[in-house]
Structures are given as structure tokens and as C-alpha cells.
N, C-alpha and C positions, 0 to 999 in steps of 0.2 A: 504493500500499498504505500509508503513509503518514497518507491520509486515512483508510483504512477503520479504523486503529488508532483516529486521535484523534477521529471519528465514533462511535467503540462506545465510547468511554470518558466522550461526553457524552450518553449513552442517556437520554431521563427514563423513569426507572420511574413506572409509573401505578398498578402494584396497591398495595396493603398491605404494609409489610416485617415487621410485627407478627404473622407467622402461626404460629398453633399450631402444636408439632411433630409431625410424626408419629411419631415414637419419640424415645430418647434418643439412636440411633445415628448417625439422618440430623439434618441442619437444612430440608431443602428435601425435596421428591418430586414427580417428574415423572411423568405418569400420564397417557395418550391420552383416557381413556374418565372424566377428570374425579375421580378419586378420588383425588388427589393435591395440591400444593399449586399445582402449575401444569400446565396441556396441551402446552408446549412449552419445548424445552430450553433455548433462549433465553431465556424469560424468568426460568426459572431461573437462569441467570447474569448478568441483568439486575439481579435482584434482590440477589444479592452485593454487601454495602456495600466500596465499594472501597476499596482497599490496607488491606482488614482482617488483621490482624494474627497471627488466627489462621486455622484450619485452617476452610471451609466443605467438610460433605461433601455431595452432591446424589446421590440413588438416582433411578435411572432406571429405571422399570419398564416390562417387556416391551412391544412395540411397536414400528413404524417409521416414526421419526421424519422425516420430508422437511424437513428445514430447513438454509439454508446460514448457518453460525455461528458469531459470531467472541468469541472470549475475548480481553477488551483486556487492555492492559498494565495499567490499573488494576485485574484480576480478577485476585487473587494467592491463593494458597492453596488452591487449588479441587481438589475429587476429586472426582470423577464414579464411583459404583458402579453396573453394570447388574445388571439382576437376570439377566441369561443371555446369556453370550457370540452365542450362536446367536440369539437372539430379543430382544435388546436391539438397534436396528440406526439407527443416524444415515446416511443417505443423500441425496446430490443427483446431479445430472446435466450440470452444467456442464461444455465443452471447450475446446479454444481457440479452434477456430473458431467458438466458436456466438456471435451478438451480442449487444450490449449495446442498450440502449436507442439510442444515436446511432447505431447500422449498427457497429463497429467489433467488433474479434475480441476476446476477453475474453483470449488468450491464456492461457498457462499458468499463470502466477501466480495469474490470474483466474477460474480453469477451477476452484479449490479449493473442496470443500465445505465445512471446518472451517477456520479461523483460529485459532492457537494464539500468543497474543503474551504473556500472565500468565505470571510466573513460580513455581515448586513448583505446577504442576499437574500432577495423577496420575490413571490412568482405570484401571479395571477392570473386566473383562467385558463392554466393548462394541465393535459391529461397525462399521467405519468403510469407509461405501462409493461408488464414484463408480458409478453406472449407464450412466453415457452410451456405455458399448462403446468397441469397438475404432475408433475417430473419431480416434485423435491423441493428443495429449495430455489428461488428464483427470485431475486431482488430486486424491485424497478427503482426506487433510489436509498442511497446509502448517505447520510448526512453528518458531517465530522465538524463542519464551521460553525463559531460560535454565530447569535441573534440573526437564525434562520426564519423568514415567515412565509407561511402558506395561505394564499385568501383564494379560496373558490375554486380550488383544485382538487383531481380525484388519481388516486395512487389504484391500480388495480393489477389484480395476479394472484396466486392461491397461496404456496406457503409461504411466509417471508418478506410479503410486499413492501415494506418500509424498513428500512433497517437506520434505527436512531443511533447512530454509530456512536460519536463524540461524546467522551467520557466529561470532558469541560462544555460541550456543546448544550445554546439555549436556541428552545425550537417552539412556535407558535402557528398552530393550525387553526385556521378559522372557516369555519363554514364547508369542510370540506368532504369529500365522499374516499373513503378509504375500504377495499376489500381484501377480503383473501378468507382463509384456510384455518392452517396452522401457525401460530405464533406471526400473526401477521402483521402486527406493529411489535416490535422489538428495539431492543438493546441498551444501552445505559447512560443516555442522553437527558438531560431535564426538559422535560416536553407538557405544551398546556395543549387539549385539542377543546377548541372552544365552537359549541354550536356546530358539530359534525354528524357527520353520518356513519357508523361504523358497522361495514355489512357480513356478515360472516354465511361462508361457503360451506357446504356439505357438514361438516363437524369439526371440531378444534377448540382453537383459544385465541380468543381475543387478542391476548397481550401477553410475552414475556421477556420485562424486564431486567436488565442487570445492573439496575443501578449500584455506582460505586458506594462500600461502606464508608459512611460519613456523611454522605448527600440528605440534604434534608429533603429535599422533594425527587422524585422521580418523573411517572407519568401522571397526569392530572388530568381527567375528562370532566368539564362541565357543561350541562344542558346539551349533550349528546342523545341522538337517537341509536342505540346498540340494538341491531337488528339482525335482517338474513333473510335466505331462501332455504337455509338449513332447517332439519327437522326439531321440533318441539325438544328442548331439555338435551340439544346436542353441541353447546360451548359454554365454556367455563371462562370466565371473566380475565382469570390472568393466572399463570405458573410462572415461579419465579428461574428464570436463566442462570442467574447467580443468586446466591443465598442471602442479599438484602436488597432485593427486587424492591421496588416502595412503587403500587400503583391505586389511586382514588378515583371513585367517581360520583360525584355531586349533582343533585339535581336532574339526572340523565334516566329519560325512558329505557328500562329492559325488557326488550321483547322475548318472546315465550321460549327462542332459542336460549337464553340463558338456564343452566342447569341451576337446581337448586341450592345444592352445595355451594356455589358461587365462585370457588379458587380451587386449587391444584397446589400441592408442596412437589411438584417435581417424582414423583415417588421416594423422596428423599423429608424424613421427620423431622430433620433438622434445622432444615428449612424453615420450621413452624417458627422456631424461636428465632429467625433473624429478618425474614420476609415480613414485610408491614403492606396488609391489604384494608382499604376500610371503603365502607361508601356512606352517604349523606341523602337522604330527601330524595333518591329513586324513585319512581315509578315504575307500573303497568306488568304486564304477566310473569316477568324474571325479576321480578324488585322483592318480594318477600323474601324476609331474612332469617325465618322462621328453623329454617334447617343448614342455612349458611356453616360454612365449618367453625370451630370456637376459636380458632386461632386468629381470625379476620376480625376486624372492626367495625362500628357504628359509630358515627363522629356525634358527637357533643354539637350543641349549638357553637359556644366559645372555641372548643378545637376546629369547627368546618369554619371559622372567620378567617384562620390564619392562612387560606388557600386563596389568594388574594394575586394577582398579576404584579405588582410589586414585592411582595414578601418572596413568592418563586424567582422573579427575575433580577430582583435586587435594582441594579443599575441601569439595566436595560426596559424600557418601556415599547413592548411591540406594536402598541397602537398610534405611537405616535409617528410623523410623517418623516422623521429624520433615520 
């Protein structure tokens, strides 16, 4: 992964950077038909000056862009704006056991279609999809950078759709749609999912956090619709990929897919002493807490009050325009 980051920062951009602005609203326009500055999204990323201290806004016209993308650490303050979330699609089809040029498995991390390392990255109205299908781990997006925002985006896949990779990464998802089967939101980052649809297919686990020891917050779901087309009682809210996993659902609608016990210890009773799973004022067919595992928590009012964006993200406000 370190090699990918270093390589991406050293990519030589051969096109001219003195491009005429398409509009005063966007710096670059990506269009498959050639009507913009670039035909591919990666070309537009490469054209962003390294460590630019101002926002670079990239408009992506409707189309299916099959690209394996890297937003390097040196590409900061980049914003993607898709033309339409249903029609602006970035896709790839790698998966865990797919072979690289040396005949080795790509692995879970190597399966991602988009690697995000740069800080202060914002996306609106874009669909990210891994089209490998139900073949095991197949990541659509892997997020390592800090202060990452997704608004009105879709993440489509099966197992391991969204990888919140970075241990020090803070991520905010607003009005997004995220679908999958097993552990389809997973990783070690601190992430808030605000007013999102979390859609379970077949059967599995909605989350698999690996929150580092000592982190106060892991995953926080606020005002989300936790649902799917899987059978009733076929999904658990989460299981701990690492012992200190933290996941909380607050004011969410939990549909019939949510099993009564709610949570799993990943076949390791020791995780029950370290993982922190909690709920507060959820509603819907899957929200009955009478049969929840005894080691999960129901937040009191004063405990729930700590789950604010200010407390979770400290010096970063994802709702600001900066």
C-alpha cells in the first residue's frame, strides 16, 4: 500500500496544466465523450497540483468510468461533483483471489477500485461500484485520508464494499446508500453515517469495525435506515474485526433483517470484554432490544448526548464549506 501512495505522488502528468476553465464553478471537467478537459477521472486527479492549498473542483459528467483510481497523499483539497448519482459511476472488478501479474492473490486491500489517501477530499453525487459480484472480498472504495466527506453517494458491492482503512482517518457520510453482504462496512477509521441507507443483501453483517484501542469513537450511525432485501432475521448489526471495535446506532430505523441478538462476538468470547456496541432510541421491526446480547449497551440520555459531530471529530467540522 505504501508503494501505491509513493508511486501515485510521482506520476508524471504529460498534459498541459494551463487548461481553460469550462465554467467558473469547476476547475476541470471529466467527460467520456471528449467534451471536457479529460476523458478519465485519473487524468483529472493527476492534473491537480501537488499539495495545493486551495480547493480543486472536478466535475464528472454522466458515464461509466471503469478505472482503478488513486488519490495520492499529495492531492489535497480535491472535490468531485458528479452530474447525477445514478448515472455518474466509477467502477472496477478486482477481488481478493483475483491474480496479479505474478500469479498472487490481490488480497482484500488490493481489490479496491479507488484508493483515497489525500486529505480534505469531498465527493457529491457519484456511485462507486465493485462489479466482481459475490466472489468474496471485493472493495469498491478504500479510504485512508483524513477529513473525507461523501454526500449523496452510492457504494455498491457484496462482501467488504466500503473499507474505512485509515486508523487516524475521520470520515463523514451524508445521505449515502451503502449495500453489501458480509462485513460490507469495515475498518479502523472514525466514521459517522448520517441519514444513510444501509442495505443488506442475502445475509451477513452490516459492519465489522476494527477500531484501534484507545479510540473514543469508531462507527456512529445517526438517523439511518438499516434495511435490505435479505430475509428477515438474516443480518447482525456488527461483529468485531479487532477486539476494540466500537459501533453505535442512534435514532435509526432497524428493519426486519436485523436479528434479535443484534451483535456477534466473531466466535471469540474475549471480544465481549473489549468491543463496545450500543444503541439509542432506534425503531422498527429489528429494534426490539429484549433479546440483545447481554454485553451490548443501551445508551442512557446523558450518554447519547456525547455523540455529536464536535465531540467525534474534534477540530474538524464536516458541515463547513472549508
